[in-house]
C-alpha positions as CSV (number, residue, x, y, z in Angstrom):
1,M,2.7,19.0,-7.9
2,M,2.9,16.2,-5.3
3,Q,5.0,16.9,-2.3
4,S,8.0,14.6,-1.6
5,F,6.2,12.4,0.9
6,E,3.2,11.8,-1.4
7,K,5.6,11.0,-4.2
8,K,7.3,8.4,-2.1
9,V,3.9,6.9,-0.9
10,A,2.8,6.7,-4.6
11,A,6.0,5.2,-5.8
12,L,6.2,2.6,-3.2
13,T,2.5,1.6,-3.4
14,D,2.7,1.4,-7.2
15,A,5.8,-0.9,-6.8
16,I,3.8,-3.6,-4.7
17,P,3.8,-6.6,-6.9
18,D,0.7,-8.6,-7.7
19,G,0.0,-11.2,-5.1
20,K,1.5,-9.0,-2.3
21,V,0.2,-6.3,0.1
22,A,1.8,-3.7,2.3
23,T,0.6,-2.1,5.5
24,Y,0.2,1.7,6.0
25,G,3.0,1.4,8.6
26,L,5.4,-0.4,6.3
27,I,4.9,2.3,3.6
28,A,5.5,5.0,6.2
29,V,8.8,3.2,7.3
30,L,10.0,2.7,3.8
31,C,9.3,6.5,3.2
32,G,11.6,7.2,6.1
33,C,8.7,8.5,8.2
34,P,7.9,5.8,10.8
35,R,4.9,6.6,12.9
36,H,3.2,8.3,9.9
37,A,0.9,5.5,8.9
38,R,-2.1,7.8,9.0
39,H,-0.4,10.2,6.7
40,V,0.1,7.3,4.2
41,G,-3.7,6.6,4.5
42,R,-4.5,10.2,3.9
43,A,-2.2,10.4,0.8
44,L,-3.8,7.2,-0.6
45,G,-7.2,8.5,0.1
46,Q,-6.4,11.5,-2.1
47,G,-5.7,9.1,-5.0
48,V,-1.9,9.3,-5.3
49,S,-1.8,5.6,-6.4
50,Q,-3.8,3.3,-8.6
51,Q,-2.8,0.4,-6.4
52,A,-4.0,1.8,-3.1
53,Y,-6.1,-1.4,-2.8
54,K,-2.9,-3.3,-2.0
55,V,-2.4,-1.4,1.4
56,V,-4.0,-2.9,4.4
57,G,-4.0,-2.3,8.2
58,S,-1.3,-3.6,10.5
59,S,-3.4,-6.7,11.3
60,G,-4.1,-7.5,7.7
61,R,-7.5,-6.0,7.8
62,L,-8.9,-4.1,4.8
63,T,-9.2,-0.8,6.6
64,G,-9.3,1.2,3.4
65,A,-12.4,-0.5,2.1
66,A,-14.6,2.5,2.9
67,S,-12.6,4.6,0.3
68,F,-13.8,2.4,-2.6
69,L,-16.9,3.3,-4.5
70,Q,-18.6,-0.1,-4.0
71,P,-18.6,-2.4,-1.0
72,G,-16.2,-5.3,-1.4
73,L,-14.2,-3.7,-4.2
74,Q,-10.9,-3.7,-2.4
75,A,-11.3,-7.4,-1.5
76,E,-12.2,-8.2,-5.1
77,L,-9.2,-6.3,-6.5
78,L,-6.9,-8.1,-4.1
79,R,-8.3,-11.4,-5.1
80,L,-7.8,-10.6,-8.8
81,S,-4.2,-9.8,-8.0
82,G,-3.6,-13.2,-6.3
83,V,-4.2,-12.4,-2.7
84,W,-6.6,-14.5,-0.7
85,V,-9.0,-12.4,1.4
86,S,-10.9,-14.1,4.3
87,E,-14.7,-13.7,4.9
88,K,-13.8,-11.3,7.6
89,E,-11.9,-9.2,5.0
90,T,-8.4,-9.9,6.3
91,V,-5.2,-10.9,4.6
92,D,-2.6,-13.3,6.0
93,L,0.4,-11.0,6.3
94,K,2.8,-13.8,6.9
95,K,2.0,-15.1,3.5
96,Y,1.3,-11.9,1.5
97,L,3.3,-9.1,3.0
98,W,5.6,-7.4,0.5
99,Q,9.2,-7.3,1.7
100,P,11.3,-5.4,-0.6
101,T,15.0,-5.4,-0.3
102,P,16.8,-2.2,0.8
103,E,18.3,-1.9,-2.7
104,Q,14.7,-2.1,-4.2
105,V,13.5,0.6,-1.9
106,T,16.4,2.9,-2.7
107,E,15.8,2.5,-6.4
108,I,12.1,3.0,-6.2
109,L,12.6,6.2,-4.1
110,K,15.3,7.4,-6.4
111,Q,13.0,7.1,-9.4
112,A,10.2,8.9,-7.5
113,E,12.5,11.9,-6.9
114,T,13.3,12.3,-10.6
115,Q,9.6,12.3,-11.6
């Protein structure tokens, strides 16, 4: 059984809509654990979410690309979901950063606790 933090990471990551990304730090903050971005990365690396490809570094860089089975897969999945990825494998966070409302976050986390 997943621990509470991992459940929250999974639920929030799974809630990122197509055409949007989140940063490891943003997911950590939304989980109520600011400064735990590395823990988010570790949880995603363990396969807690099918949409881990939508989580990028704080600068918009595809820092999780090494976790994918083939080079360029994270970028390709992002492109297929509607996110433009530059040749340097970065995403424009001003345009694509997911910004859920506090109410949305509360609902997502509430559902995660009941699962």
